[in-house]
C-alpha positions in Angstrom: 0.1 0.0 0.1 2.6 2.5 0.8 4.8 1.3 -2.0 2.0 2.3 -4.4 1.4 5.5 -2.7 4.9 6.6 -3.0 4.6 5.5 -7.0 1.5 7.6 -7.4 3.1 11.1 -5.8 6.1 10.3 -7.8 4.3 9.7 -11.0 2.0 13.0 -10.1 5.1 14.8 -9.4 6.6 13.8 -13.0 3.2 14.8 -14.7 3.2 18.2 -13.4 7.0 19.0 -14.2 6.1 17.8 -17.5 3.1 19.8 -18.0 4.9 22.6 -16.4 7.8 22.3 -19.0 5.2 22.1 -21.7 3.2 25.2 -20.6 6.7 27.1 -20.6 7.2 26.4 -24.0 3.5 27.0 -25.0 3.7 30.5 -23.2 7.2 31.4 -24.7 5.7 30.4 -28.1 2.6 32.7 -27.5 4.9 35.5 -26.4 6.7 35.7 -29.5 3.6 35.3 -31.7 2.2 38.4 -29.9 5.9 40.4 -30.2 5.3 39.2 -34.2 1.9 41.4 -34.4 
């Protein structure tokens, strides 16, 4: 039980990290797009 909970928290952290990275890239692209207008 404890082990699966640990795996879940690690997976959650990895997911948040990945989403954060994609979000940053998306935001960077949006800002560059706005600068082009």
